Structure formats: structure tokens, C-alpha cells
N, C-alpha and C positions, 0 to 999 in steps of 0.2 A: 748363326750370321754367316751372310752370303760374303762370295767372294768377290772384290772389286771388280767389279767392270771396268774396262778402260770404254774408253771410247772412239769413239772411227765410223762420223757421219757421211752419211752416204751424200751424194750431190743431189740426186730424187731421190724421191720417198718411191717405193720398192712400195708394185701389187700385192706381191707375197712374203711373204718368210714361212719357210721352214724350220721344222723343229725335226730331228731323229731321236731315236728311239733303243737307240746300244745302250746292252747293260743295265737294263730296263726290266727282264722275262725274271717270274717270280714276287714282285713288289705287287701289294691291294692295288686294291681300284683304286678308292683316296688317294692313297699317298699316290703312285702316277698320278692324275688329275694334280694332285698339287705340285707334283715336282714336276708335271709337265708345266702348266702352267706361273709358276715364277718362271720357269728356263726361257720363260719366251718372253716376258716382261724384261728382262736380267740383257734380254737380247732385242728386244725392242731399245732399251732404254741407251742398248751401243752404237745402234744405226743408225734407228731414226726414231727420237723422242720425241717427235711431233706428227709424226705419224700414224695411221690404222692401216697398216697391212694386212689382206687375209691372213688365212691359219692356216698353213699345211700341217702337218701329222707324216712324217715318217716309217712307212712299215720297209723294214730289209726280208728280202726273197731268202737270205742264210737263218731266215730267225734264231737256233739253236745257237748257230754256231756262232753269232757274237751278240749270245745274251740279248736277243732283241724278243718281247712278247712277242704270236700268232699273228701272222697279218689279220685277219677275222679279229683278235680282242685289241690292238690296235683302231679296227675303225670303229671296234665298238665302243673305244675311248674317242676316236675324234666327233664319234658323235653325240656321248655325255660330255666333252666340252663345247660341247658348239662352235665347235670350227666351220672351215671352212669345206678344206677335202683333205685325199688321203691320199700319199703320190706311194709308192708301192718299189723301192730301189734298190741296188745292191749296196754292200759296206765296202765290201773288199771288190776296190777297183783292179785288182790283178787276178783274182778268180774268174767264176764260170758266167756266160751273160745273162740275164731275167729269168730267161726263157728257155737255160739249160738248167733252171733251177727251181721255177714254181710251170707246172703246166697253166696252157690258155683255156681250161675246164676252171681250172683254180679263177683263175685272175678276171674271165668272163664271169666266175658268182660274184666277186667284188664287186664287179665293177656295177653288176643289176643292183648290188647291196645298195654302193652308193648313188648312184643314182634312187633310189625309192629312198631312199634316206635322207635326198635334196644338196650331198655332195659332190662336188670337186671331181674327180677319179684321174692318173696320174701315172704313166709307169718309166721307168728309166732301168737304163740298168746293164749300157754295154752295146744299144739296138745298132743297128744296123740296117741298110735297106732291104735286103734279104727277110727282113722280121713283120714285115708293112702288113703279108700279106693276114698273116696273124692277129697282129695288134689292131689291123680294122678290123676280125671278127670281135678278141677285146669289146675291143669299144670305150679306149680310156678319151678322158677330156684334151687331155696333153699332154705329147710323149717329150721331153728331154735325151736329146744326145749329147754327146759330146763327143765320142772316138768317131763316128760317123762320120763329126763337120768336122773333124781335125785334118791337115795336113798325117798322110801316106795311116791315117785311122789310127793314132796316138793321140791320146789322149794328154800328153804334156806336150805337146808340140802347139804351132798357132793355128786358130780356127782358118780355114780355108774358103771364102766364100763362092769358091766351085763347089768344093768336096756337099755344102750346104744347097747348093744350087743340082747336084745331080740327085740327092735327100730325095728332097720336095719332090722333082720329076718323079721319083719310085713311087709315089704316095697317090696308093689307087681313089677313082675316084667316086665308087655311086656311094649307095648309104648317104649323100649331107654332106662326105670328107668333102669341110676346106683348107683349100691351101693359097690360102690370103692374108693370110697373118703368120707376120713370126714375131720373136723379140729379135734384141744383137744375143740374149744368150744362149743362140738356137736353140728355145726352148721353140716345139709346132705342137700346136692345138691339131686336134686326127679329124672332132669333129665339131659343129657350134653347141655353145650353150643353149 
């Protein structure tokens, strides 16, 4: 039996729902698929029972340290599930930033693999304005920021409109990068879909 789901319906249906993969390393592919589908169904039932948000699977840059499958295994799982995209993030919010945990080359290879599979590709994890050149080289569809958009670059403090403007102003413009689309969550697409 599955645990009871507490209901908290959102006032607006989300476009995306992400589901993390910590503590799933070592499970069979079929078990991963089954567990992931059940968890997503429970999440949707709890927050948006009438909506059909796009499904994003989260791979964690720390991989083994948080009991998560490899980034490539999560990409493969995303494809097998037929979901919309892959987000690579950091699980430990007090740990190292994404670009110190994973190389630009590896992330770039994953971006290419996502595009070839028709998936969205997103990156997050203590990203700052100084990371934008590397992010542009990698080519994600979306970049998620939190601390970079908060007062004092502290993810526990308030979101700052000024910090968001500063971050957006630093986004490089070549290669078709768009800066005209953003959301209140601080998510900023890096290039068009």
C-alpha cells in the first residue's frame, strides 16, 4: 500500500513537476520505472489532480554521495519513461556548486543527448552569474537559480528583483540566447526551445 497523500492543491496548475532520484541507486530499471511512475502520480494527485504538467526527472550532481543513479542512468530512465526532460541539480544545498561537481564537457554531452532524444535539458545548483559563459557553452534549455536571485546570495533570504535583473543582465547574447522569458520562480531559459 502506498502512504496517504496529503492534498495541497495549487491555485494555478504547474507547467512542470520535477521528481528527484536520491536513494534510488542500485535498483533495477523496471523497479526504477515503476517507483518513479508511482511517485509522480502521488505528487500530481496531491497538488494538481486536474492538470497534466510536463514531467521532469532530476539527476543529482553528487550521484553516489546521495544514493542517486548516475546522470546518464537518469537520462536513460527519462527517455524510457517518455517524460519531457532532465534537470541536473545539486542535492546538498550546503555543498559544492554544480560546476565544481561536474565538468562542462560531461554536462555538454548530456545536453546533446537530451536534444537528440527530444528532451528539455535544465541545470541548477548554486549557479551564479560567473557561471553563465560555461552554461552558454553547455547549452541548457533552462537554468534554475535561487541563491543568485536572493538577497545576499543566500537561498534562505528573500528573492530580490534587483539580483534577478543583475543576473539576467549578465546572460551572454550570442548563439540565440533569449532573456525575455522568465518566471516568478527565478527560472530563466538560456535558449529557445
